[in-house]
DRENSEZA-136067 format. One record per residue: chain; x, y, z of N, C-alpha, C in turn; residue in three letters. Coordinates in pm, whole numbers. Example, Ala and Ser with C-alpha at 12.3 -4.5 7.8 and 13.67 -1.06 7.14 Angstrom:
<recs>
REC   mol      n_X      n_Y      n_Z     ca_X     ca_Y     ca_Z      c_X      c_Y      c_Z   type
REC     A     1319     -569      780     1230     -450      780     1320     -330      780    ala
REC     A     1285     -225      708     1367     -106      714     1290        3      787    ser
</recs>
This chain:
<recs>
REC   mol      n_X      n_Y      n_Z     ca_X     ca_Y     ca_Z      c_X      c_Y      c_Z   type
REC     A    10367     7836    18930    10223     7821    18954    10167     7714    18859    trp
REC     A    10128     7599    18911    10073     7492    18830     9922     7500    18828    gly
REC     A     9865     7418    18742     9720     7411    18734     9669     7323    18847    val
REC     A     9563     7366    18914     9507     7289    19025     9459     7154    18975    ala
REC     A     9461     7050    19061     9419     6916    19021     9278     6917    18965    pro
REC     A     9254     6833    18863     9122     6826    18803     9022     6768    18902    lys
REC     A     8896     6814    18889     8794     6773    18985     8771     6623    18984    arg
REC     A     8786     6559    18864     8763     6415    18860     8869     6340    18941    glu
REC     A     8987     6398    18957     9089     6333    19039     9048     6334    19185    his
REC     A     8993     6443    19232     8958     6451    19374     8846     6355    19408    thr
REC     A     8767     6315    19308     8657     6223    19336     8709     6086    19379    ala
REC     A     8836     6050    19346     8891     5920    19381     8986     5926    19500    arg
REC     A     8984     6039    19573     9080     6057    19681     9066     5954    19792    cys
REC     A     8944     5908    19816     8923     5817    19927     8989     5681    19904    asp
REC     A     9009     5642    19776     9059     5508    19749     9197     5505    19688    thr
REC     A     9247     5617    19643     9375     5619    19574     9472     5709    19649    asp
REC     A     9566     5653    19726     9657     5736    19806     9744     5828    19723    pro
REC     A     9778     5788    19600     9860     5874    19517     9783     5999    19478    leu
REC     A     9656     5979    19444     9572     6092    19408     9547     6179    19529    val
REC     A     9535     6116    19647     9517     6191    19771     9634     6286    19791    leu
REC     A     9755     6237    19768     9873     6322    19786     9870     6439    19687    ser
REC     A     9832     6410    19563     9827     6515    19462     9722     6620    19498    ala
REC     A     9608     6572    19547     9502     6666    19584     9545     6752    19700    ala
REC     A     9614     6691    19797     9662     6768    19912     9760     6874    19868    ala
REC     A     9852     6837    19777     9949     6933    19728     9880     7047    19654    leu
REC     A     9779     7012    19572     9707     7114    19499     9639     7212    19592    gly
REC     A     9581     7159    19699     9513     7247    19796     9613     7339    19864    ala
REC     A     9732     7285    19896     9834     7366    19962     9882     7478    19870    leu
REC     A     9902     7443    19741     9950     7544    19646     9845     7653    19626    val
REC     A     9719     7611    19610     9614     7708    19578     9576     7795    19696    ala
REC     A     9567     7737    19814     9516     7814    19926     9601     7817    20048    gly
REC     A     9723     7762    20046     9806     7760    20165     9769     7643    20254    gly
REC     A     9852     7617    20354     9830     7503    20442     9694     7512    20509    ala
REC     A     9652     7631    20544     9525     7646    20612     9410     7595    20527    gly
REC     A     9418     7618    20391     9311     7573    20303     9295     7424    20307    gly
REC     A     9408     7349    20318     9401     7203    20319     9344     7153    20450    tyr
REC     A     9392     7206    20560     9349     7154    20688     9206     7193    20725    phe
REC     A     9150     7290    20651     9011     7324    20676     8916     7222    20616    leu
REC     A     8969     7129    20535     8887     7020    20485     8864     7026    20335    gly
REC     A     8805     6919    20284     8786     6905    20141     8697     7013    20083    lys
REC     A     8592     7051    20155     8500     7149    20100     8570     7282    20072    ser
REC     A     8655     7324    20164     8731     7447    20143     8827     7432    20026    lys
REC     A     8894     7318    20019     8988     7292    19910     8914     7291    19776    ala
REC     A     8795     7231    19777     8717     7225    19653     8678     7364    19605    asp
REC     A     8644     7451    19700     8606     7587    19664     8724     7659    19600    ile
REC     A     8841     7645    19663     8962     7709    19610     8994     7653    19472    ile
REC     A     8985     7520    19459     9017     7455    19332     8922     7503    19222    glu
REC     A     8795     7512    19255     8697     7555    19156     8725     7698    19110    glu
REC     A     8762     7783    19205     8791     7922    19172     8906     7930    19071    arg
REC     A     9012     7854    19096     9129     7863    19009     9107     7794    18875    tyr
REC     A     9028     7685    18875     8998     7618    18748     8912     7707    18659    glu
REC     A     8823     7785    18721     8730     7867    18644     8791     7997    18597    thr
REC     A     8873     8060    18682     8914     8197    18654     9063     8216    18624    tyr
REC     A     9143     8110    18624     9285     8120    18593     9303     8157    18448    trp
REC     A     9408     8229    18401     9522     8281    18476     9495     8420    18533    pro
REC     A     9603     8502    18549     9590     8631    18613     9482     8714    18543    arg
REC     A     9394     8767    18624     9280     8842    18573     9308     8991    18583    lys
REC     A     9297     9062    18474     9318     9206    18473     9188     9268    18423    ile
REC     A     9116     9329    18516     8981     9376    18488     8966     9526    18502    met
REC     A     8867     9578    18432     8821     9716    18450     8670     9711    18466    met
REC     A     8619     9799    18549     8474     9808    18566     8432     9952    18540    val
REC     A     8341     9969    18444     8294    10103    18408     8144    10114    18427    phe
REC     A     8099    10235    18452     7957    10260    18464     7934    10407    18494    gly
REC     A     7829    10462    18437     7795    10601    18464     7756    10616    18611    ala
REC     A     7753    10737    18664     7712    10757    18803     7575    10695    18829    pro
REC     A     7566    10612    18933     7439    10549    18967     7411    10421    18893    gly
REC     A     7507    10374    18811     7484    10254    18729     7497    10124    18808    ala
REC     A     7555    10131    18928     7560    10011    19012     7696     9946    19025    gly
REC     A     7801    10003    18964     7931     9938    18975     7984     9944    19118    lys
REC     A     7944    10046    19194     7985    10055    19334     7924     9945    19418    gly
REC     A     7807     9897    19379     7741     9787    19450     7800     9654    19409    thr
REC     A     7825     9636    19281     7871     9506    19230     8021     9485    19245    gln
REC     A     8099     9596    19250     8245     9584    19260     8292     9499    19376    gly
REC     A     8245     9526    19500     8289     9444    19614     8251     9297    19600    pro
REC     A     8139     9270    19534     8099     9130    19514     8195     9059    19419    lys
REC     A     8241     9131    19317     8338     9073    19224     8470     9046    19296    ile
REC     A     8510     9139    19382     8632     9121    19462     8622     8993    19545    val
REC     A     8509     8972    19611     8490     8852    19693     8486     8727    19606    asp
REC     A     8422     8735    19493     8408     8619    19404     8542     8571    19351    lys
REC     A     8625     8665    19308     8753     8629    19246     8870     8632    19343    leu
REC     A     8849     8690    19461     8955     8700    19562     9075     8778    19507    asp
REC     A     9045     8890    19442     9149     8979    19393     9115     9122    19438    ile
REC     A     9216     9210    19451     9189     9345    19500     9134     9438    19393    pro
REC     A     9055     9535    19439     9010     9643    19352     9099     9763    19381    gln
REC     A     9170     9810    19280     9271     9912    19297     9221    10049    19254    leu
REC     A     9217    10140    19347     9178    10278    19318     9304    10361    19293    ser
REC     A     9304    10439    19187     9423    10519    19156     9452    10618    19269    thr
REC     A     9347    10673    19329     9366    10766    19439     9435    10701    19557    gly
REC     A     9388    10582    19593     9448    10508    19705     9593    10470    19674    asp
REC     A     9618    10424    19552     9754    10385    19513     9849    10504    19518    met
REC     A     9799    10619    19473     9880    10740    19472     9918    10781    19613    leu
REC     A     9818    10783    19703     9844    10822    19842     9938    10723    19909    arg
REC     A     9922    10595    19879    10006    10492    19939    10151    10506    19894    asp
REC     A    10170    10531    19765    10306    10546    19711    10375    10667    19771    ala
REC     A    10301    10776    19790    10358    10896    19852    10394    10869    19996    val
REC     A    10303    10801    20068    10327    10771    20210    10448    10679    20229    ala
REC     A    10467    10585    20138    10579    10490    20149    10710    10551    20102    lys
REC     A    10701    10663    20030    10823    10728    19982    10893    10651    19872    gly
REC     A    10815    10579    19789    10876    10508    19677    10931    10609    19576    thr
REC     A    11014    10561    19484    11073    10651    19386    10965    10724    19306    glu
REC     A    10866    10649    19260    10759    10711    19182    10670    10795    19273    ile
REC     A    10658    10753    19401    10580    10829    19497    10641    10966    19524    gly
REC     A    10774    10972    19527    10843    11100    19547    10816    11195    19431    lys
REC     A    10815    11140    19310    10787    11223    19192    10645    11278    19200    lys
REC     A    10553    11190    19239    10413    11233    19250    10397    11342    19356    ala
REC     A    10469    11327    19467    10460    11424    19576    10509    11562    19530    lys
REC     A    10618    11564    19454    10672    11691    19403    10570    11760    19311    glu
REC     A    10508    11679    19225    10411    11735    19130    10291    11791    19206    val
REC     A    10240    11716    19301    10123    11761    19377    10155    11885    19460    met
REC     A    10276    11890    19514    10316    12006    19595    10321    12133    19511    ala
REC     A    10347    12117    19383    10353    12234    19294    10214    12277    19248    ser
REC     A    10115    12195    19279     9979    12228    19240     9940    12177    19103    gly
REC     A    10031    12104    19039    10004    12051    18905     9934    11915    18914    ala
REC     A     9879    11871    18803     9815    11740    18796     9922    11633    18775    leu
REC     A     9902    11519    18838     9995    11407    18822     9982    11353    18680    val
REC     A    10094    11337    18612    10092    11294    18472    10053    11146    18459    ser
REC     A    10010    11109    18338     9975    10969    18311    10094    10877    18333    asp
REC     A    10214    10924    18299    10334    10841    18316    10355    10804    18462    asp
REC     A    10333    10901    18550    10350    10874    18693    10243    10776    18742    ile
REC     A    10119    10796    18699    10012    10706    18741    10039    10565    18692    val
REC     A    10083    10552    18567    10116    10420    18513    10228    10356    18594    ile
REC     A    10327    10436    18632    10437    10384    18713    10390    10336    18848    gly
REC     A    10295    10408    18909    10241    10368    19039    10163    10238    19026    ile
REC     A    10085    10225    18918    10012    10100    18895    10109     9985    18873    ile
REC     A    10215    10010    18794    10313     9905    18766    10377     9853    18894    ala
REC     A    10406     9943    18988    10463     9901    19116    10361     9824    19199    asp
REC     A    10239     9874    19203    10136     9815    19289    10101     9673    19248    arg
REC     A    10093     9646    19118    10048     9514    19073    10157     9407    19085    ile
REC     A    10275     9447    19134    10380     9349    19163    10363     9288    19302    lys
REC     A    10274     9346    19382    10258     9300    19519    10183     9166    19524    glu
REC     A    10200     9096    19635    10151     8958    19649    10001     8945    19625    glu
REC     A     9921     9042    19671     9777     9026    19659     9728     9040    19515    asp
REC     A     9816     9084    19424     9779     9096    19283     9829     8979    19200    cys
REC     A     9884     8878    19266     9946     8767    19193     9849     8697    19099    lys
REC     A     9721     8687    19139     9624     8621    19052     9536     8719    18977    thr
REC     A     9555     8848    19000     9479     8946    18925     9443     9068    19005    gly
REC     A     9374     9162    18940     9333     9285    19006     9227     9353    18922    phe
REC     A     9152     9443    18986     9048     9521    18919     9087     9668    18928    ile
REC     A     9092     9736    18816     9124     9878    18816     8998     9962    18834    leu
REC     A     9003    10053    18928     8889    10140    18960     8931    10285    18940    asp
REC     A     8866    10354    18847     8899    10494    18824     9012    10515    18724    gly
REC     A     9054    10410    18659     9160    10421    18558     9145    10304    18461    phe
REC     A     9159    10330    18331     9186    10459    18267     9061    10545    18256    pro
REC     A     9083    10676    18244     8971    10770    18231     8955    10820    18087    arg
REC     A     9053    10790    18004     9041    10831    17864     9122    10735    17778    asn
REC     A     9110    10752    17648     9174    10660    17553     9325    10661    17564    leu
REC     A     9386    10777    17583     9532    10785    17593     9582    10705    17713    ala
REC     A     9511    10712    17824     9550    10635    17943     9535    10485    17918    gln
REC     A     9430    10447    17846     9410    10305    17815     9525    10253    17729    ala
REC     A     9567    10331    17633     9678    10290    17545     9809    10281    17624    gln
REC     A     9830    10374    17717     9951    10370    17800     9950    10248    17891    ala
REC     A     9833    10215    17944     9820    10096    18028     9847     9970    17947    leu
REC     A     9793     9963    17827     9816     9847    17739     9965     9826    17715    asp
REC     A    10038     9935    17690    10181     9926    17662    10257     9875    17785    ala
REC     A    10218     9923    17903    10284     9879    18026    10261     9729    18049    met
REC     A    10139     9684    18030    10107     9542    18050    10176     9455    17944    leu
REC     A    10178     9503    17820    10238     9426    17711    10387     9403    17734    ala
REC     A    10452     9496    17801    10595     9481    17830    10621     9359    17917    ala
REC     A    10518     9315    17990    10530     9196    18075    10454     9077    18017    asn
REC     A    10415     9089    17889    10343     8979    17824    10200     8964    17871    gly
REC     A    10140     9073    17920    10003     9066    17970     9913     9163    17896    glu
REC     A     9783     9148    17919     9685     9238    17858     9559     9238    17944    ala
REC     A     9478     9340    17926     9350     9346    17995     9266     9226    17951    val
REC     A     9207     9155    18046     9132     9035    18013     8981     9054    18013    ser
REC     A     8932     9158    18081     8788     9181    18086     8757     9326    18118    leu
REC     A     8666     9383    18041     8614     9517    18067     8464     9502    18086    val
REC     A     8416     9531    18205     8274     9514    18236     8209     9653    18244    met
REC     A     8107     9674    18161     8041     9804    18154     7895     9790    18197    ala
REC     A     7856     9872    18293     7718     9871    18343     7638     9978    18270    phe
REC     A     7538     9933    18194     7455    10024    18115     7320    10045    18184    asp
REC     A     7279    10171    18194     7150    10204    18253     7090    10321    18175    val
REC     A     6959    10314    18153     6888    10423    18087     6909    10552    18166    asn
REC     A     6942    10664    18097     6966    10791    18168     6850    10835    18258    pro
REC     A     6727    10805    18217     6612    10842    18300     6613    10767    18432    ala
REC     A     6654    10640    18428     6664    10559    18549     6778    10611    18637    val
REC     A     6888    10650    18573     7001    10705    18649     6959    10832    18723    leu
REC     A     6882    10916    18656     6838    11040    18720     6752    11010    18842    glu
REC     A     6664    10912    18828     6579    10873    18943     6664    10822    19058    glu
REC     A     6763    10740    19025     6849    10682    19129     6933    10788    19199    arg
REC     A     6999    10871    19118     7095    10967    19172     7026    11084    19241    val
REC     A     6926    11140    19175     6862    11260    19229     6769    11230    19346    cys
REC     A     6743    11104    19370     6659    11068    19484     6738    11039    19610    gly
REC     A     6870    11054    19604     6955    11022    19720     6964    11139    19817    arg
REC     A     6949    11108    19945     6967    11204    20054     7053    11138    20160    trp
REC     A     7134    11217    20231     7222    11158    20332     7218    11240    20462    ile
REC     A     7250    11169    20571     7272    11236    20699     7421    11269    20704    asp
REC     A     7454    11397    20706     7593    11440    20694     7681    11385    20806    lys
REC     A     7629    11381    20928     7711    11340    21042     7746    11192    21039    ala
REC     A     7648    11108    21008     7669    10962    21015     7697    10898    20880    ser
REC     A     7656    10966    20772     7671    10907    20640     7555    10817    20601    gly
REC     A     7454    10804    20691     7339    10719    20659     7272    10772    20533    arg
REC     A     7239    10679    20443     7183    10717    20313     7036    10679    20303    ala
REC     A     6962    10764    20235     6820    10741    20211     6792    10764    20063    tyr
REC     A     6675    10716    20019     6633    10740    19882     6483    10760    19882    his
REC     A     6438    10862    19811     6296    10898    19816     6204    10785    19768    val
REC     A     6257    10695    19684     6175    10585    19633     6207    10453    19701    lys
REC     A     6336    10423    19715     6376    10290    19761     6396    10280    19913    tyr
REC     A     6432    10389    19977     6454    10386    20123     6427    10524    20182    ala
REC     A     6301    10568    20179     6270    10702    20228     6277    10712    20380    pro
REC     A     6311    10829    20433     6306    10847    20578     6161    10846    20624    pro
REC     A     6139    10807    20747     6002    10797    20800     5931    10932    20799    lys
REC     A     6007    11039    20806     5949    11174    20816     5909    11234    20681    ser
REC     A     5942    11169    20571     5925    11230    20439     5780    11263    20408    met
REC     A     5758    11384    20357     5628    11427    20310     5646    11482    20169    lys
REC     A     5546    11457    20084     5552    11501    19945     5472    11628    19923    leu
REC     A     5522    11712    19834     5453    11834    19799     5354    11810    19687    gly
REC     A     5283    11913    19643     5184    11900    19535     5243    11846    19405    pro
REC     A     5373    11870    19384     5438    11823    19261     5487    11679    19273    asp
REC     A     5461    11616    19387     5503    11477    19405     5646    11461    19452    gly
REC     A     5716    11572    19469     5854    11567    19516     5859    11587    19667    lys
REC     A     5961    11534    19735     5968    11547    19880     5991    11691    19924    pro
REC     A     5926    11728    20033     5949    11860    20091     6081    11857    20167    leu
REC     A     6176    11942    20131     6310    11940    20193     6306    11943    20346    pro
REC     A     6217    12023    20403     6212    12034    20549     6163    11906    20616    asp
REC     A     6101    11819    20538     6050    11694    20596     6153    11581    20592    ser
REC     A     6263    11605    20526     6365    11500    20510     6458    11500    20630    met
REC     A     6433    11407    20724     6509    11402    20849     6558    11260    20876    lys
REC     A     6672    11252    20944     6731    11123    20978     6640    11047    21074    asp
REC     A     6622    10918    21047     6533    10836    21130     6580    10826    21275    asp
REC     A     6710    10828    21297     6763    10806    21432     6779    10936    21512    leu
REC     A     6828    11041    21448     6858    11164    21522     6757    11276    21498    thr
REC     A     6683    11267    21388     6592    11374    21354     6660    11493    21288    gly
REC     A     6791    11481    21264     6863    11590    21197     6820    11599    21050    asp
REC     A     6828    11721    20996     6789    11740    20857     6888    11668    20764    lys
REC     A     6832    11605    20662     6915    11538    20562     6957    11639    20456    leu
REC     A     7057    11601    20378     7106    11688    20271     7128    11607    20144    met
REC     A     7131    11677    20032     7169    11616    19906     7307    11665    19868    gln
REC     A     7390    11575    19817     7522    11616    19773     7511    11701    19648    arg
REC     A     7605    11793    19629     7600    11881    19511     7595    11804    19379    pro
REC     A     7658    11685    19377     7659    11606    19254     7527    11535    19227    asp
REC     A     7440    11528    19328     7316    11451    19314     7199    11538    19268    asp
REC     A     7224    11617    19166     7119    11699    19107     7113    11667    18958    thr
REC     A     6999    11700    18896     6982    11670    18754     7086    11743    18669    ala
REC     A     7116    11867    18705     7214    11945    18628     7354    11885    18638    glu
REC     A     7393    11851    18761     7526    11793    18781     7536    11655    18714    ala
REC     A     7427    11578    18722     7428    11445    18662     7447    11455    18512    leu
REC     A     7381    11553    18448     7395    11567    18303     7541    11593    18264    lys
REC     A     7609    11677    18341     7750    11705    18312     7835    11580    18329    lys
REC     A     7805    11504    18434     7882    11382    18459     7857    11278    18350    arg
REC     A     7733    11269    18305     7700    11173    18199     7766    11214    18068    leu
REC     A     7770    11344    18041     7837    11393    17920     7986    11358    17925    asp
REC     A     8046    11377    18044     8187    11343    18060     8212    11195    18042    gly
REC     A     8121    11113    18096     8134    10968    18082     8125    10928    17934    tyr
REC     A     8030    10987    17865     8011    10953    17723     8133    10994    17641    lys
REC     A     8184    11113    17665     8293    11166    17583     8427    11099    17612    asn
REC     A     8450    11057    17738     8581    11002    17775     8582    10851    17788    gln
REC     A     8479    10794    17850     8481    10651    17879     8436    10566    17762    thr
REC     A     8335    10610    17689     8285    10530    17577     8394    10499    17475    val
REC     A     8484    10595    17441     8594    10560    17350     8684    10448    17403    pro
REC     A     8694    10435    17535     8772    10325    17593     8705    10192    17562    ile
REC     A     8573    10190    17575     8498    10067    17544     8512    10033    17396    leu
REC     A     8510    10135    17311     8528    10113    17167     8669    10060    17138    asp
REC     A     8766    10104    17216     8905    10060    17199     8920     9911    17228    his
REC     A     8856     9865    17336     8868     9724    17376     8765     9633    17309    tyr
REC     A     8662     9693    17249     8556     9614    17188     8603     9511    17086    gly
REC     A     8690     9549    16991     8735     9452    16890     8812     9333    16949    pro
REC     A     8860     9346    17071     8933     9236    17134     8837     9132    17192    lys
REC     A     8708     9164    17193     8608     9070    17244     8604     9059    17395    gly
REC     A     8656     9159    17465     8664     9148    17611     8568     9242    17684    ile
REC     A     8491     9320    17609     8395     9410    17672     8263     9335    17694    val
REC     A     8220     9329    17818     8096     9262    17854     8001     9366    17914    lys
REC     A     7887     9382    17853     7790     9481    17899     7689     9418    17993    arg
REC     A     7658     9492    18098     7566     9445    18201     7446     9538    18207    ile
REC     A     7327     9482    18218     7206     9562    18232     7194     9610    18376    asp
REC     A     7252     9726    18402     7252     9780    18537     7117     9830    18584    gly
REC     A     7019     9834    18493     6886     9878    18530     6798     9768    18585    gly
REC     A     6846     9644    18580     6769     9530    18630     6775     9526    18783    ala
REC     A     6689     9446    18847     6697     9429    18993     6835     9382    19035    pro
REC     A     6878     9420    19156     7015     9395    19201     7055     9248    19190    ile
REC     A     6966     9158    19233     7001     9015    19228     7017     8968    19084    thr
REC     A     6935     9020    18996     6945     8983    18854     7075     9036    18793    gln
REC     A     7112     9157    18834     7239     9215    18785     7355     9126    18827    val
REC     A     7354     9082    18953     7465     8999    19003     7469     8865    18931    trp
REC     A     7354     8809    18900     7351     8683    18825     7416     8701    18688    asp
REC     A     7387     8813    18623     7446     8839    18492     7596     8862    18504    glu
REC     A     7638     8934    18609     7780     8958    18632     7854     8826    18649    val
REC     A     7801     8738    18733     7867     8609    18757     7879     8527    18629    gln
REC     A     7771     8526    18551     7774     8450    18427     7878     8499    18330    gly
REC     A     7892     8631    18319     7989     8687    18225     8131     8685    18278    lys
REC     A     8146     8681    18411     8280     8663    18468     8337     8528    18428    leu
REC     A     8256     8424    18447     8303     8289    18418     8337     8269    18272    gly
REC     A     8252     8319    18182     8274     8300    18040     8394     8378    17989    lys
REC     A     8415     8497    18046     8521     8586    17996     8659     8549    18046    ala
REC     A     8667     8492    18167     8798     8473    18231     8847     8329    18233    leu
REC     A     8779     8240    18165     8827     8102    18161     8950     8089    18074    arg
</recs>
């Protein structure tokens, strides 16, 4: 894997046939034959991506419930053109494929026990060897505690690699409660509503300013909406306590390496994305 041609070289492509050949080769290497034949603009986009974000990117994204990582994660995937890897998905895939580590995981799950960190690390190690992870990947849902982070570090170090960026979305707990506890869903379709940001047309408020449950109905079907068990103030407090006790030590672990980038998840969505993009470029160059 070579470095893509410098942008100043492509500026002389029209007059210098040797540079034209180099630029064409760079486009083919970076994006495949299709990238070259789609034209210079496509090649330039690919070239810019690799010049800005090379080499292999190994990322983690953290955030308390409702902090916005679920909204920003797919945008980061599109921006960097790397997969977001969920430990649950990887585990199910390894079991379905019948890999050696997948068989071990299947035996453990069949016994009703929890899958050990060693097995999860082994599943991640197998998954990141696949073609779509060649330029990087984002870990979702792992590590969940300091011991898992240390085990992951050891696995990556064995291949001369290390985590390159840890992005943490910070939001005031009061804002999180408003975001999370205001969510209502239509169970059949999955359509989501929010008492402040996207209320159903039928919503009526009681004397205390809170929505009357019987008035919360789906806009399309008129069916009653529901709140998930986790979307209550009591459940949120437990989840936030868990996040603080388990995830914060992970951020402290990576902090001295200078790779933890904090994002103001309480800002407007477009502003959050602007901050994410800015810190992606600075951290992964």
